[in-house]
C-alpha positions as CSV (number, residue, x, y, z in Angstrom):
1,M,5.3,10.0,14.4
2,D,1.6,9.2,14.6
3,N,1.3,5.5,13.9
4,S,-2.4,5.5,12.8
5,Y,-4.5,4.7,9.8
6,P,-7.4,7.1,10.1
7,K,-10.5,7.0,7.9
8,K,-9.3,10.1,6.0
9,E,-6.2,8.1,4.8
10,K,-8.3,5.2,3.4
11,L,-8.6,5.1,-0.3
12,K,-12.3,4.6,-1.2
13,S,-12.9,6.7,-4.3
14,K,-13.6,4.5,-7.4
15,K,-12.4,7.3,-9.6
16,I,-9.0,7.4,-8.0
17,I,-8.7,3.6,-7.9
18,E,-9.5,3.5,-11.6
19,L,-6.8,6.2,-12.2
20,L,-4.3,4.0,-10.3
21,F,-4.9,1.1,-12.6
22,T,-4.7,3.2,-15.8
23,E,-1.9,5.7,-15.1
24,G,-0.3,4.4,-11.9
25,K,3.4,3.4,-11.6
26,S,4.3,0.4,-9.5
27,V,7.2,-1.1,-7.5
28,G,7.3,-4.6,-6.3
29,K,9.0,-6.8,-3.7
30,Y,7.7,-10.3,-4.0
31,P,4.9,-11.0,-3.0
32,L,4.0,-7.3,-2.4
33,R,3.3,-4.6,-5.0
34,L,2.7,-0.9,-4.5
35,V,0.9,1.1,-7.2
36,Y,1.1,4.8,-6.8
37,V,0.0,8.0,-8.6
38,P,0.4,11.7,-7.5
39,Y,-3.1,13.1,-6.9
40,D,-4.2,16.3,-5.3
41,F,-7.3,15.5,-3.1
42,E,-9.1,17.8,-0.8
43,E,-8.4,16.1,2.5
44,D,-5.6,17.4,4.7
45,V,-3.5,14.2,4.6
46,P,-0.3,13.5,2.6
47,L,-1.4,10.2,1.2
48,K,-4.3,7.8,0.8
49,M,-3.8,4.0,0.9
50,G,-5.9,1.1,-0.1
51,V,-5.1,-2.6,0.3
52,S,-6.1,-5.6,-1.8
53,V,-5.6,-9.4,-1.7
54,S,-6.6,-11.3,-4.8
55,K,-9.4,-13.8,-4.8
56,K,-7.4,-15.7,-7.4
57,Y,-4.8,-16.7,-4.7
58,F,-7.0,-16.9,-1.6
59,K,-10.5,-18.3,-2.3
60,K,-11.7,-18.0,1.3
61,A,-12.7,-14.5,2.5
62,V,-11.2,-15.4,5.9
63,D,-7.8,-15.7,4.4
64,R,-8.1,-12.6,2.3
65,N,-9.3,-10.6,5.3
66,Y,-6.4,-11.8,7.4
67,Y,-3.8,-10.7,4.8
68,K,-5.6,-7.4,4.4
69,R,-5.3,-6.8,8.1
70,V,-1.6,-7.7,8.0
71,L,-1.0,-5.3,5.1
72,R,-2.8,-2.5,6.9
73,E,-0.8,-3.1,10.1
74,C,2.5,-3.2,8.2
75,Y,1.6,0.1,6.5
76,R,0.5,1.7,9.7
77,L,3.8,0.8,11.5
78,N,6.0,1.7,8.6
79,K,4.1,4.8,7.3
80,A,6.9,7.1,8.4
81,E,9.2,5.5,5.8
82,L,6.8,6.4,3.0
83,L,6.3,9.9,4.3
84,N,10.1,10.6,4.3
85,H,10.1,10.1,0.6
86,I,7.1,12.0,-0.6
87,N,6.9,15.8,-1.1
88,Q,3.4,15.9,-2.7
89,K,0.1,14.1,-2.2
90,Y,0.0,10.5,-3.4
91,C,-2.5,7.7,-3.7
92,F,-1.3,4.2,-3.1
93,M,-2.7,0.7,-3.6
94,F,-1.0,-2.0,-1.7
95,F,-1.3,-5.6,-3.0
96,Y,-0.5,-9.1,-1.8
97,Q,0.1,-11.1,-5.0
98,S,0.9,-14.7,-4.2
99,A,-0.6,-17.9,-2.9
100,D,2.4,-18.2,-0.6
101,K,1.3,-17.8,3.0
102,L,4.1,-15.7,4.6
103,S,4.3,-15.0,8.3
104,Y,3.6,-11.5,9.7
105,Q,7.3,-10.9,10.3
106,E,8.3,-11.8,6.7
107,I,5.6,-9.5,5.3
108,E,6.7,-6.7,7.5
109,N,10.3,-7.1,6.3
110,K,9.1,-7.1,2.7
111,T,7.0,-4.0,3.4
112,K,10.1,-2.1,4.7
113,Q,12.1,-3.2,1.6
114,L,9.2,-2.2,-0.7
115,F,8.9,1.3,0.9
116,E,12.7,1.8,0.5
117,K,12.5,0.7,-3.1
118,F,9.6,3.2,-3.6
119,G,11.8,6.0,-2.2
120,K,14.6,5.0,-4.6
121,S,12.3,5.0,-7.6
122,L,11.1,8.5,-6.8
123,Q,14.7,9.8,-6.6
124,Q,15.4,8.6,-10.2
């Protein structure tokens, strides 16, 4: 499996991000949340992913950027888990929603659990 996060997979479209917030479904595993919506985009990738860390919880940009890097890395390393569950094109938004400062290892474990929970929610 290719453990990369290429530019084509990055969610940048404001239209799609707006769609995620209005029509998207979500699964959560504290302090992470994954909002997703099936969407047929032109690029030849199975999914598009965006990450976000709230200014409400982390006032300093340095802290927000650190957690965004951690989320992107956790996604990159565990992307195969997501790809196993999807059979159509999806857009995802990955959030860190807490003021609690978890370690990288804790966030990675929560990410794995979140992706498993996402797979179970699709099967229902």
